[in-house]
FIZA-745023 format. One record per residue (C-alpha): residue in three letters; residue number from 1; x, y, z. Coordinates in steps of 0.05 Angstrom, whole numbers. Layout:
! FIZA-745023
 rest  nr     c1     c2     c3
  Ala NUM      X      Y      Z
...
! end
This chain:
! FIZA-745023
 rest  nr     c1     c2     c3
  Met   1   2213   2278   7886
  Thr   2   2272   2235   7910
  Thr   3   2342   2243   7882
  Ala   4   2339   2175   7848
  Thr   5   2272   2194   7815
  Gln   6   2301   2261   7794
  Gln   7   2361   2226   7762
  Lys   8   2315   2179   7724
  Ala   9   2272   2237   7700
  Glu  10   2334   2276   7677
  Ala  11   2361   2214   7642
  Ala  12   2295   2205   7607
  Glu  13   2297   2277   7582
  Val  14   2364   2266   7547
  Thr  15   2348   2244   7477
  Ile  16   2391   2202   7430
  Glu  17   2403   2265   7389
  Asp  18   2428   2301   7452
  Lys  19   2475   2242   7465
  Leu  20   2500   2243   7393
  Arg  21   2511   2319   7397
  Ala  22   2551   2312   7461
  Leu  23   2592   2253   7433
  Tyr  24   2607   2288   7368
  Ser  25   2627   2353   7403
  Leu  26   2671   2311   7449
  Gln  27   2702   2278   7388
  Thr  28   2716   2346   7357
  Ile  29   2751   2369   7421
  Asp  30   2792   2304   7425
  Ser  31   2812   2310   7352
  Lys  32   2836   2381   7363
  Thr  33   2875   2358   7424
  Asp  34   2905   2301   7382
  Glu  35   2926   2354   7330
  Ile  36   2962   2393   7384
  His  37   2998   2330   7407
  Arg  38   3018   2314   7335
  Leu  39   3053   2381   7332
  Cys  40   3101   2353   7383
  Gly  41   3112   2293   7336
  Glu  42   3163   2244   7363
  Leu  43   3197   2297   7407
  Pro  44   3171   2271   7474
  Leu  45   3196   2201   7457
  Glu  46   3262   2228   7431
  Val  47   3272   2269   7494
  Gln  48   3257   2207   7537
  Asp  49   3304   2164   7495
  Leu  50   3360   2216   7500
  Glu  51   3350   2222   7576
  Asp  52   3355   2147   7582
  Glu  53   3416   2144   7538
  Leu  54   3451   2199   7579
  Val  55   3438   2160   7643
  Gly  56   3468   2098   7610
  Leu  57   3529   2137   7586
  Glu  58   3539   2168   7655
  Thr  59   3538   2099   7686
  Arg  60   3588   2074   7633
  Ile  61   3634   2134   7643
  Thr  62   3634   2124   7719
  Lys  63   3650   2049   7709
  Ile  64   3707   2064   7659
  Glu  65   3736   2117   7705
  Ser  66   3734   2068   7762
  Glu  67   3770   2015   7719
  Ile  68   3823   2066   7698
  Thr  69   3836   2084   7771
  Ala  70   3842   2010   7788
  Tyr  71   3893   1998   7731
  Glu  72   3933   2060   7751
  Ser  73   3934   2037   7824
  Asp  74   3956   1967   7802
  Ile  75   4013   1996   7760
  Val  76   4037   2038   7819
  Lys  77   4033   1978   7865
  Arg  78   4070   1933   7816
  Lys  79   4125   1985   7807
  Asn  80   4133   1990   7882
  Asp  81   4136   1913   7885
  Ile  82   4193   1915   7833
  Val  83   4231   1966   7876
  Val  84   4222   1921   7937
  Ala  85   4243   1859   7897
  Lys  86   4306   1894   7870
  Glu  87   4325   1916   7941
  Ala  88   4315   1845   7964
  Ile  89   4360   1819   7908
  Lys  90   4415   1868   7929
  Lys  91   4408   1844   8001
  Tyr  92   4411   1771   7980
  Gln  93   4471   1783   7935
  Thr  94   4509   1814   7993
  Gln  95   4490   1754   8036
  Gln  96   4512   1708   7981
  Met  97   4582   1736   7986
  Gln  98   4585   1716   8058
  Val  99   4559   1645   8055
  Arg 100   4598   1589   8088
  Asn 101   4574   1530   8047
  Asn 102   4539   1509   7983
  Arg 103   4472   1497   8018
  Glu 104   4467   1570   8041
  Phe 105   4490   1593   7972
  Asp 106   4436   1551   7937
  Ser 107   4383   1575   7986
  Ile 108   4399   1649   7973
  Ser 109   4404   1636   7898
  Lys 110   4332   1609   7899
  Glu 111   4310   1672   7936
  Ile 112   4344   1715   7883
  Glu 113   4311   1673   7829
  Phe 114   4243   1681   7861
  Gln 115   4251   1757   7866
  Asn 116   4271   1760   7792
  Leu 117   4209   1720   7775
  Glu 118   4167   1769   7816
  Ile 119   4199   1827   7777
  Asn 120   4184   1792   7710
  Leu 121   4112   1779   7731
  Cys 122   4103   1851   7754
  Glu 123   4132   1878   7689
  Lys 124   4085   1833   7650
  Lys 125   4025   1856   7691
  Ile 126   4046   1929   7683
  Lys 127   4048   1921   7607
  Glu 128   3979   1888   7607
  Ala 129   3951   1944   7651
  Glu 130   3982   1998   7607
  Thr 131   3951   1966   7546
  Gln 132   3883   1964   7582
  Leu 133   3893   2037   7602
  Val 134   3902   2058   7530
  Thr 135   3838   2021   7510
  Lys 136   3798   2047   7570
  Lys 137   3821   2119   7561
  Ala 138   3801   2117   7487
  Leu 139   3734   2088   7507
  Leu 140   3726   2141   7561
  Lys 141   3742   2196   7510
  Asp 142   3691   2168   7461
  Ser 143   3638   2160   7516
  Lys 144   3648   2231   7540
  Glu 145   3644   2259   7469
  Arg 146   3581   2219   7457
  His 147   3552   2243   7523
  Glu 148   3568   2315   7503
  Asp 149   3534   2306   7435
  Arg 150   3473   2273   7465
  Ala 151   3468   2328   7518
  Lys 152   3467   2380   7463
  Asp 153   3413   2340   7425
  Leu 154   3372   2335   7489
  Glu 155   3378   2410   7503
  Arg 156   3357   2426   7431
  Asn 157   3298   2377   7431
  Lys 158   3275   2399   7500
  Ser 159   3277   2472   7478
  Glu 160   3237   2456   7416
  Leu 161   3186   2415   7457
  Asp 162   3180   2469   7510
  Ser 163   3168   2521   7456
  Ile 164   3112   2479   7425
  Ile 165   3081   2465   7493
  Ala 166   3084   2540   7511
  Asp 167   3050   2558   7445
  Thr 168   2994   2506   7452
  Gln 169   2985   2504   7528
  Lys 170   2929   2555   7530
  Asp 171   2891   2521   7473
  Glu 172   2899   2453   7506
  Gln 173   2874   2478   7573
  Gln 174   2813   2509   7540
  Leu 175   2799   2443   7504
  Lys 176   2806   2404   7569
  Ala 177   2755   2450   7603
  Lys 178   2707   2441   7544
  Arg 179   2718   2366   7545
  Val 180   2698   2362   7618
  Lys 181   2634   2401   7603
  Tyr 182   2613   2355   7546
  Ala 183   2635   2291   7582
  Glu 184   2589   2308   7639
  Lys 185   2530   2307   7591
  Ile 186   2544   2234   7571
  Glu 187   2524   2175   7614
  Glu 188   2582   2135   7642
  Arg 189   2567   2072   7602
  Leu 190   2565   2109   7536
  Leu 191   2627   2151   7554
  Asn 192   2666   2088   7570
  Ala 193   2645   2057   7504
  Tyr 194   2667   2121   7467
  Asn 195   2735   2120   7502
  Arg 196   2744   2046   7487
  Ile 197   2728   2055   7413
  Arg 198   2772   2116   7409
  Gly 199   2830   2080   7442
  Gly 200   2826   2023   7392
  Ala 201   2820   2068   7330
  Lys 202   2885   2087   7294
  Asn 203   2860   2157   7278
  Gly 204   2827   2166   7346
  Leu 205   2757   2173   7316
  Ala 206   2702   2140   7357
  Ile 207   2642   2174   7325
  Val 208   2641   2189   7251
  Pro 209   2590   2216   7201
  Val 210   2562   2174   7144
  Gln 211   2594   2203   7081
  Arg 212   2576   2181   7010
  Asp 213   2536   2122   7037
  Ala 214   2597   2097   7075
  Cys 215   2626   2097   7146
  Gly 216   2670   2158   7155
  Gly 217   2719   2116   7195
  Cys 218   2731   2052   7156
  Phe 219   2696   2074   7090
  Asn 220   2655   2010   7084
  Lys 221   2587   2018   7053
  Ile 222   2527   2029   7098
  Thr 223   2461   2000   7076
  Pro 224   2404   2050   7060
  Gln 225   2362   2022   7118
  Arg 226   2419   2031   7167
  Gln 227   2429   2102   7142
  Leu 228   2356   2116   7156
  Asp 229   2365   2088   7226
  Val 230   2425   2133   7237
  Ala 231   2387   2194   7212
  Ser 232   2326   2179   7255
  His 233   2365   2189   7321
  Lys 234   2323   2137   7355
  Lys 235   2382   2094   7379
  Ile 236   2458   2093   7378
  Ile 237   2480   2058   7314
  Val 238   2550   2031   7306
  Cys 239   2586   2010   7242
  Glu 240   2582   1935   7235
  Tyr 241   2652   1934   7206
  Cys 242   2694   1978   7251
  Gly 243   2649   1988   7312
  Arg 244   2651   2064   7309
  Ile 245   2589   2103   7329
  Leu 246   2553   2132   7268
  Ile 247   2522   2201   7261
  Asp 248   2486   2230   7200
  Thr 249   2524   2284   7161
  Ala 250   2470   2337   7170
  Leu 251   2473   2333   7246
  Ala 252   2549   2331   7245
  Glu 253   2552   2394   7203
  Glu 254   2501   2428   7248
  Ile 255   2543   2412   7310
  Lys 256   2606   2438   7276
  Leu 257   2572   2505   7261
  Glu 258   2546   2509   7332
  Asp 259   2616   2496   7360
  Leu 260   2646   2550   7315
  Asn 261   2595   2600   7341
! end
């Protein structure tokens, strides 16, 4: 018998009930995994948000520190320019005492006036820079305090998340191994449909039992004939309202007992 023929024979041997059993067992495993993930709650997102915020704060702190350095350097430069301007004024004043005519006197007077304007401009720029320094240093202090607080929050949340992961890691690994085993029993087309339905369902349920004459996922009523079709296990039946795969309660309960044992 060829491989292709063998595969067809094996596929023919897998009944609808076998497929439903595998799907419902897979759903049970996925629901338990979802439960483990819910234990983490919003912690993974909170940790990611805090890490992103810390990166942003570090960038801001670096920028502010760079601006503070620039203002401090500008103040030093302006103060040096004032010293140079005052020395120039002294030099021009000495020259002014030795002039021979009004033209030379006026020329030196203009130079002295220019140097005084330079001093005034430098003093104005120094005051502006000092005002900016006060603002930037306050902002830097606030940013560093915020960074410190957020770092503590991150450490606490990470510790809590790591603790939960450590407690549930073994269970999750076992569930992953079981999932692989059951997934292998389901044909690719059906498995893809299951994953698609599960991905679109808010509660992550892709296959649900019929309970009290209604779909166990959306709780819409299922007609008696459709319930009979579900219970007959002759074909895969989906809820006409929510698209979930339906399984009869008796088979679902039987599968749960088997999984427990």
